PDB file of N, CA, C and O in Angstrom:
ATOM      1  N   MET A   1      -1.368 -33.110 -33.232  1.00  0.00           N
ATOM      2  CA  MET A   1      -2.081 -31.851 -33.332  1.00  0.00           C
ATOM      3  C   MET A   1      -2.544 -31.382 -31.944  1.00  0.00           C
ATOM      4  O   MET A   1      -2.515 -30.188 -31.646  1.00  0.00           O
ATOM      5  N   LYS A   2      -2.975 -32.346 -31.090  1.00  0.00           N
ATOM      6  CA  LYS A   2      -3.391 -31.990 -29.733  1.00  0.00           C
ATOM      7  C   LYS A   2      -2.226 -31.393 -28.945  1.00  0.00           C
ATOM      8  O   LYS A   2      -2.387 -30.430 -28.195  1.00  0.00           O
ATOM      9  N   LEU A   3      -1.054 -31.989 -29.134  1.00  0.00           N
ATOM     10  CA  LEU A   3       0.121 -31.526 -28.412  1.00  0.00           C
ATOM     11  C   LEU A   3       0.478 -30.093 -28.815  1.00  0.00           C
ATOM     12  O   LEU A   3       0.858 -29.283 -27.970  1.00  0.00           O
ATOM     13  N   LEU A   4       0.359 -29.795 -30.074  1.00  0.00           N
ATOM     14  CA  LEU A   4       0.652 -28.449 -30.557  1.00  0.00           C
ATOM     15  C   LEU A   4      -0.339 -27.434 -29.982  1.00  0.00           C
ATOM     16  O   LEU A   4       0.059 -26.325 -29.626  1.00  0.00           O
ATOM     17  N   GLY A   5      -1.602 -27.789 -29.887  1.00  0.00           N
ATOM     18  CA  GLY A   5      -2.620 -26.920 -29.306  1.00  0.00           C
ATOM     19  C   GLY A   5      -2.373 -26.679 -27.828  1.00  0.00           C
ATOM     20  O   GLY A   5      -2.512 -25.555 -27.346  1.00  0.00           O
ATOM     21  N   ARG A   6      -2.010 -27.719 -27.115  1.00  0.00           N
ATOM     22  CA  ARG A   6      -1.722 -27.580 -25.688  1.00  0.00           C
ATOM     23  C   ARG A   6      -0.491 -26.715 -25.455  1.00  0.00           C
ATOM     24  O   ARG A   6      -0.456 -25.890 -24.543  1.00  0.00           O
ATOM     25  N   LEU A   7       0.510 -26.918 -26.290  1.00  0.00           N
ATOM     26  CA  LEU A   7       1.723 -26.125 -26.169  1.00  0.00           C
ATOM     27  C   LEU A   7       1.432 -24.652 -26.437  1.00  0.00           C
ATOM     28  O   LEU A   7       1.944 -23.782 -25.733  1.00  0.00           O
ATOM     29  N   PHE A   8       0.625 -24.369 -27.439  1.00  0.00           N
ATOM     30  CA  PHE A   8       0.252 -23.000 -27.758  1.00  0.00           C
ATOM     31  C   PHE A   8      -0.524 -22.375 -26.593  1.00  0.00           C
ATOM     32  O   PHE A   8      -0.255 -21.233 -26.221  1.00  0.00           O
ATOM     33  N   ALA A   9      -1.472 -23.100 -26.020  1.00  0.00           N
ATOM     34  CA  ALA A   9      -2.262 -22.591 -24.896  1.00  0.00           C
ATOM     35  C   ALA A   9      -1.363 -22.326 -23.684  1.00  0.00           C
ATOM     36  O   ALA A   9      -1.535 -21.322 -22.993  1.00  0.00           O
ATOM     37  N   LEU A  10      -0.426 -23.206 -23.430  1.00  0.00           N
ATOM     38  CA  LEU A  10       0.496 -23.032 -22.308  1.00  0.00           C
ATOM     39  C   LEU A  10       1.351 -21.779 -22.503  1.00  0.00           C
ATOM     40  O   LEU A  10       1.515 -20.985 -21.577  1.00  0.00           O
ATOM     41  N   LEU A  11       1.887 -21.607 -23.693  1.00  0.00           N
ATOM     42  CA  LEU A  11       2.698 -20.426 -23.964  1.00  0.00           C
ATOM     43  C   LEU A  11       1.875 -19.157 -23.871  1.00  0.00           C
ATOM     44  O   LEU A  11       2.366 -18.132 -23.398  1.00  0.00           O
ATOM     45  N   LEU A  12       0.632 -19.212 -24.316  1.00  0.00           N
ATOM     46  CA  LEU A  12      -0.249 -18.053 -24.245  1.00  0.00           C
ATOM     47  C   LEU A  12      -0.487 -17.642 -22.797  1.00  0.00           C
ATOM     48  O   LEU A  12      -0.416 -16.457 -22.471  1.00  0.00           O
ATOM     49  N   PHE A  13      -0.768 -18.605 -21.930  1.00  0.00           N
ATOM     50  CA  PHE A  13      -0.992 -18.307 -20.515  1.00  0.00           C
ATOM     51  C   PHE A  13       0.276 -17.814 -19.829  1.00  0.00           C
ATOM     52  O   PHE A  13       0.214 -16.923 -18.983  1.00  0.00           O
ATOM     53  N   LEU A  14       1.418 -18.380 -20.183  1.00  0.00           N
ATOM     54  CA  LEU A  14       2.669 -17.975 -19.553  1.00  0.00           C
ATOM     55  C   LEU A  14       3.036 -16.530 -19.882  1.00  0.00           C
ATOM     56  O   LEU A  14       3.645 -15.843 -19.062  1.00  0.00           O
ATOM     57  N   PHE A  15       2.672 -16.071 -21.063  1.00  0.00           N
ATOM     58  CA  PHE A  15       3.015 -14.711 -21.447  1.00  0.00           C
ATOM     59  C   PHE A  15       1.947 -13.692 -21.064  1.00  0.00           C
ATOM     60  O   PHE A  15       2.273 -12.519 -20.880  1.00  0.00           O
ATOM     61  N   LEU A  16       0.703 -14.090 -20.939  1.00  0.00           N
ATOM     62  CA  LEU A  16      -0.353 -13.141 -20.642  1.00  0.00           C
ATOM     63  C   LEU A  16      -0.578 -12.910 -19.153  1.00  0.00           C
ATOM     64  O   LEU A  16      -0.897 -11.793 -18.748  1.00  0.00           O
ATOM     65  N   ILE A  17      -0.421 -13.924 -18.348  1.00  0.00           N
ATOM     66  CA  ILE A  17      -0.710 -13.800 -16.910  1.00  0.00           C
ATOM     67  C   ILE A  17       0.212 -12.780 -16.231  1.00  0.00           C
ATOM     68  O   ILE A  17      -0.293 -11.944 -15.482  1.00  0.00           O
ATOM     69  N   PRO A  18       1.533 -12.801 -16.448  1.00  0.00           N
ATOM     70  CA  PRO A  18       2.374 -11.795 -15.783  1.00  0.00           C
ATOM     71  C   PRO A  18       2.123 -10.370 -16.282  1.00  0.00           C
ATOM     72  O   PRO A  18       2.500  -9.412 -15.608  1.00  0.00           O
ATOM     73  N   ALA A  19       1.512 -10.218 -17.421  1.00  0.00           N
ATOM     74  CA  ALA A  19       1.276  -8.891 -17.970  1.00  0.00           C
ATOM     75  C   ALA A  19       0.288  -8.092 -17.123  1.00  0.00           C
ATOM     76  O   ALA A  19       0.293  -6.862 -17.176  1.00  0.00           O
ATOM     77  N   PHE A  20      -0.553  -8.762 -16.351  1.00  0.00           N
ATOM     78  CA  PHE A  20      -1.565  -8.090 -15.547  1.00  0.00           C
ATOM     79  C   PHE A  20      -1.170  -7.978 -14.074  1.00  0.00           C
ATOM     80  O   PHE A  20      -1.947  -7.469 -13.267  1.00  0.00           O
ATOM     81  N   ALA A  21       0.012  -8.442 -13.719  1.00  0.00           N
ATOM     82  CA  ALA A  21       0.447  -8.404 -12.325  1.00  0.00           C
ATOM     83  C   ALA A  21       0.860  -6.986 -11.947  1.00  0.00           C
ATOM     84  O   ALA A  21       1.395  -6.237 -12.765  1.00  0.00           O
ATOM     85  N   GLU A  22       0.603  -6.637 -10.703  1.00  0.00           N
ATOM     86  CA  GLU A  22       0.973  -5.318 -10.204  1.00  0.00           C
ATOM     87  C   GLU A  22       1.544  -5.487  -8.805  1.00  0.00           C
ATOM     88  O   GLU A  22       0.987  -6.219  -7.987  1.00  0.00           O
ATOM     89  N   PHE A  23       2.642  -4.820  -8.534  1.00  0.00           N
ATOM     90  CA  PHE A  23       3.271  -4.895  -7.228  1.00  0.00           C
ATOM     91  C   PHE A  23       2.863  -3.686  -6.401  1.00  0.00           C
ATOM     92  O   PHE A  23       2.824  -2.559  -6.895  1.00  0.00           O
ATOM     93  N   LYS A  24       2.562  -3.941  -5.141  1.00  0.00           N
ATOM     94  CA  LYS A  24       2.259  -2.869  -4.204  1.00  0.00           C
ATOM     95  C   LYS A  24       3.061  -3.104  -2.938  1.00  0.00           C
ATOM     96  O   LYS A  24       3.178  -4.231  -2.456  1.00  0.00           O
ATOM     97  N   GLU A  25       3.607  -2.029  -2.414  1.00  0.00           N
ATOM     98  CA  GLU A  25       4.351  -2.123  -1.164  1.00  0.00           C
ATOM     99  C   GLU A  25       3.481  -1.548  -0.057  1.00  0.00           C
ATOM    100  O   GLU A  25       3.031  -0.405  -0.133  1.00  0.00           O
ATOM    101  N   ILE A  26       3.252  -2.349   0.962  1.00  0.00           N
ATOM    102  CA  ILE A  26       2.424  -1.928   2.086  1.00  0.00           C
ATOM    103  C   ILE A  26       3.301  -1.923   3.330  1.00  0.00           C
ATOM    104  O   ILE A  26       3.964  -2.913   3.641  1.00  0.00           O
ATOM    105  N   ILE A  27       3.296  -0.807   4.030  1.00  0.00           N
ATOM    106  CA  ILE A  27       4.085  -0.683   5.257  1.00  0.00           C
ATOM    107  C   ILE A  27       3.113  -0.640   6.432  1.00  0.00           C
ATOM    108  O   ILE A  27       2.156   0.134   6.437  1.00  0.00           O
ATOM    109  N   SER A  28       3.375  -1.485   7.424  1.00  0.00           N
ATOM    110  CA  SER A  28       2.474  -1.588   8.563  1.00  0.00           C
ATOM    111  C   SER A  28       3.294  -1.786   9.835  1.00  0.00           C
ATOM    112  O   SER A  28       4.445  -2.221   9.783  1.00  0.00           O
ATOM    113  N   GLU A  29       2.694  -1.465  10.965  1.00  0.00           N
ATOM    114  CA  GLU A  29       3.342  -1.641  12.264  1.00  0.00           C
ATOM    115  C   GLU A  29       2.532  -2.583  13.130  1.00  0.00           C
ATOM    116  O   GLU A  29       1.305  -2.641  13.042  1.00  0.00           O
ATOM    117  N   GLY A  30       3.232  -3.309  13.957  1.00  0.00           N
ATOM    118  CA  GLY A  30       2.572  -4.169  14.926  1.00  0.00           C
ATOM    119  C   GLY A  30       3.298  -4.086  16.252  1.00  0.00           C
ATOM    120  O   GLY A  30       4.528  -4.043  16.290  1.00  0.00           O
ATOM    121  N   THR A  31       2.551  -4.064  17.332  1.00  0.00           N
ATOM    122  CA  THR A  31       3.162  -4.007  18.662  1.00  0.00           C
ATOM    123  C   THR A  31       2.634  -5.164  19.502  1.00  0.00           C
ATOM    124  O   THR A  31       1.538  -5.678  19.282  1.00  0.00           O
ATOM    125  N   TYR A  32       3.438  -5.544  20.451  1.00  0.00           N
ATOM    126  CA  TYR A  32       3.031  -6.606  21.371  1.00  0.00           C
ATOM    127  C   TYR A  32       3.768  -6.387  22.688  1.00  0.00           C
ATOM    128  O   TYR A  32       4.982  -6.182  22.689  1.00  0.00           O
ATOM    129  N   ASN A  33       3.055  -6.427  23.800  1.00  0.00           N
ATOM    130  CA  ASN A  33       3.664  -6.290  25.119  1.00  0.00           C
ATOM    131  C   ASN A  33       4.006  -7.668  25.648  1.00  0.00           C
ATOM    132  O   ASN A  33       3.132  -8.511  25.850  1.00  0.00           O
ATOM    133  N   MET A  34       5.276  -7.878  25.866  1.00  0.00           N
ATOM    134  CA  MET A  34       5.746  -9.166  26.368  1.00  0.00           C
ATOM    135  C   MET A  34       5.336  -9.363  27.815  1.00  0.00           C
ATOM    136  O   MET A  34       5.393  -8.441  28.628  1.00  0.00           O
ATOM    137  N   GLY A  35       4.927 -10.568  28.117  1.00  0.00           N
ATOM    138  CA  GLY A  35       4.608 -10.911  29.491  1.00  0.00           C
ATOM    139  C   GLY A  35       5.721 -11.747  30.102  1.00  0.00           C
ATOM    140  O   GLY A  35       6.706 -12.078  29.442  1.00  0.00           O
ATOM    141  N   ASP A  36       5.547 -12.079  31.366  1.00  0.00           N
ATOM    142  CA  ASP A  36       6.545 -12.921  32.039  1.00  0.00           C
ATOM    143  C   ASP A  36       6.541 -14.312  31.419  1.00  0.00           C
ATOM    144  O   ASP A  36       5.486 -14.863  31.107  1.00  0.00           O
ATOM    145  N   GLY A  37       7.720 -14.863  31.250  1.00  0.00           N
ATOM    146  CA  GLY A  37       7.839 -16.223  30.749  1.00  0.00           C
ATOM    147  C   GLY A  37       7.775 -16.327  29.224  1.00  0.00           C
ATOM    148  O   GLY A  37       7.784 -17.437  28.692  1.00  0.00           O
ATOM    149  N   GLU A  38       7.711 -15.205  28.510  1.00  0.00           N
ATOM    150  CA  GLU A  38       7.685 -15.250  27.050  1.00  0.00           C
ATOM    151  C   GLU A  38       9.070 -14.903  26.507  1.00  0.00           C
ATOM    152  O   GLU A  38       9.795 -14.087  27.076  1.00  0.00           O
ATOM    153  N   THR A  39       9.404 -15.524  25.425  1.00  0.00           N
ATOM    154  CA  THR A  39      10.694 -15.247  24.809  1.00  0.00           C
ATOM    155  C   THR A  39      10.549 -14.112  23.798  1.00  0.00           C
ATOM    156  O   THR A  39       9.452 -13.860  23.300  1.00  0.00           O
ATOM    157  N   PRO A  40      11.633 -13.438  23.499  1.00  0.00           N
ATOM    158  CA  PRO A  40      11.578 -12.379  22.482  1.00  0.00           C
ATOM    159  C   PRO A  40      11.122 -12.900  21.112  1.00  0.00           C
ATOM    160  O   PRO A  40      10.503 -12.164  20.343  1.00  0.00           O
ATOM    161  N   THR A  41      11.420 -14.138  20.818  1.00  0.00           N
ATOM    162  CA  THR A  41      10.998 -14.723  19.539  1.00  0.00           C
ATOM    163  C   THR A  41       9.486 -14.820  19.456  1.00  0.00           C
ATOM    164  O   THR A  41       8.903 -14.530  18.411  1.00  0.00           O
ATOM    165  N   VAL A  42       8.853 -15.218  20.529  1.00  0.00           N
ATOM    166  CA  VAL A  42       7.387 -15.312  20.569  1.00  0.00           C
ATOM    167  C   VAL A  42       6.773 -13.921  20.436  1.00  0.00           C
ATOM    168  O   VAL A  42       5.812 -13.727  19.691  1.00  0.00           O
ATOM    169  N   ALA A  43       7.329 -12.966  21.157  1.00  0.00           N
ATOM    170  CA  ALA A  43       6.813 -11.594  21.093  1.00  0.00           C
ATOM    171  C   ALA A  43       6.963 -11.026  19.686  1.00  0.00           C
ATOM    172  O   ALA A  43       6.063 -10.352  19.185  1.00  0.00           O
ATOM    173  N   GLU A  44       8.089 -11.295  19.057  1.00  0.00           N
ATOM    174  CA  GLU A  44       8.316 -10.804  17.694  1.00  0.00           C
ATOM    175  C   GLU A  44       7.334 -11.421  16.708  1.00  0.00           C
ATOM    176  O   GLU A  44       6.818 -10.729  15.831  1.00  0.00           O
ATOM    177  N   SER A  45       7.075 -12.710  16.844  1.00  0.00           N
ATOM    178  CA  SER A  45       6.142 -13.365  15.921  1.00  0.00           C
ATOM    179  C   SER A  45       4.719 -12.850  16.112  1.00  0.00           C
ATOM    180  O   SER A  45       3.970 -12.726  15.143  1.00  0.00           O
ATOM    181  N   ARG A  46       4.344 -12.552  17.343  1.00  0.00           N
ATOM    182  CA  ARG A  46       2.995 -12.017  17.585  1.00  0.00           C
ATOM    183  C   ARG A  46       2.857 -10.580  17.090  1.00  0.00           C
ATOM    184  O   ARG A  46       1.795 -10.198  16.598  1.00  0.00           O
ATOM    185  N   ALA A  47       3.909  -9.788  17.213  1.00  0.00           N
ATOM    186  CA  ALA A  47       3.889  -8.428  16.673  1.00  0.00           C
ATOM    187  C   ALA A  47       3.825  -8.461  15.155  1.00  0.00           C
ATOM    188  O   ALA A  47       3.136  -7.644  14.543  1.00  0.00           O
ATOM    189  N   LEU A  48       4.535  -9.395  14.546  1.00  0.00           N
ATOM    190  CA  LEU A  48       4.489  -9.550  13.094  1.00  0.00           C
ATOM    191  C   LEU A  48       3.097  -9.958  12.635  1.00  0.00           C
ATOM    192  O   LEU A  48       2.608  -9.472  11.615  1.00  0.00           O
ATOM    193  N   LEU A  49       2.466 -10.843  13.379  1.00  0.00           N
ATOM    194  CA  LEU A  49       1.105 -11.265  13.053  1.00  0.00           C
ATOM    195  C   LEU A  49       0.138 -10.083  13.129  1.00  0.00           C
ATOM    196  O   LEU A  49      -0.736  -9.945  12.273  1.00  0.00           O
ATOM    197  N   GLN A  50       0.286  -9.233  14.142  1.00  0.00           N
ATOM    198  CA  GLN A  50      -0.571  -8.059  14.271  1.00  0.00           C
ATOM    199  C   GLN A  50      -0.328  -7.089  13.110  1.00  0.00           C
ATOM    200  O   GLN A  50      -1.276  -6.487  12.605  1.00  0.00           O
ATOM    201  N   ALA A  51       0.916  -6.931  12.686  1.00  0.00           N
ATOM    202  CA  ALA A  51       1.227  -6.042  11.566  1.00  0.00           C
ATOM    203  C   ALA A  51       0.624  -6.571  10.267  1.00  0.00           C
ATOM    204  O   ALA A  51       0.132  -5.795   9.448  1.00  0.00           O
ATOM    205  N   LYS A  52       0.661  -7.868  10.080  1.00  0.00           N
ATOM    206  CA  LYS A  52       0.066  -8.477   8.882  1.00  0.00           C
ATOM    207  C   LYS A  52      -1.441  -8.265   8.872  1.00  0.00           C
ATOM    208  O   LYS A  52      -2.018  -7.958   7.829  1.00  0.00           O
ATOM    209  N   ARG A  53      -2.079  -8.424  10.023  1.00  0.00           N
ATOM    210  CA  ARG A  53      -3.527  -8.204  10.112  1.00  0.00           C
ATOM    211  C   ARG A  53      -3.888  -6.760   9.762  1.00  0.00           C
ATOM    212  O   ARG A  53      -4.843  -6.502   9.028  1.00  0.00           O
ATOM    213  N   ALA A  54      -3.099  -5.819  10.306  1.00  0.00           N
ATOM    214  CA  ALA A  54      -3.350  -4.404  10.032  1.00  0.00           C
ATOM    215  C   ALA A  54      -3.153  -4.090   8.555  1.00  0.00           C
ATOM    216  O   ALA A  54      -3.890  -3.280   7.993  1.00  0.00           O
ATOM    217  N   ALA A  55      -2.183  -4.711   7.928  1.00  0.00           N
ATOM    218  CA  ALA A  55      -1.919  -4.463   6.508  1.00  0.00           C
ATOM    219  C   ALA A  55      -3.046  -4.998   5.629  1.00  0.00           C
ATOM    220  O   ALA A  55      -3.404  -4.384   4.625  1.00  0.00           O
ATOM    221  N   VAL A  56      -3.594  -6.132   6.010  1.00  0.00           N
ATOM    222  CA  VAL A  56      -4.688  -6.704   5.225  1.00  0.00           C
ATOM    223  C   VAL A  56      -5.955  -5.869   5.345  1.00  0.00           C
ATOM    224  O   VAL A  56      -6.692  -5.696   4.374  1.00  0.00           O
ATOM    225  N   GLU A  57      -6.200  -5.353   6.547  1.00  0.00           N
ATOM    226  CA  GLU A  57      -7.384  -4.535   6.756  1.00  0.00           C
ATOM    227  C   GLU A  57      -7.233  -3.226   6.039  1.00  0.00           C
ATOM    228  O   GLU A  57      -8.131  -2.386   6.090  1.00  0.00           O
TER     229      GLU A  57
END
């Protein structure tokens, strides 16, 4: 009987939780000025980090 109750609760949560989800698309920009000795990969990751910060704010 416990197993049946747990199974019912699990199925209930699996079907109800996605029903309240909402998708939002956020577009943001980030810039970074490369200095001497930095690679483009580092500059790109720092610009991406700045864009993520701006999107959260």
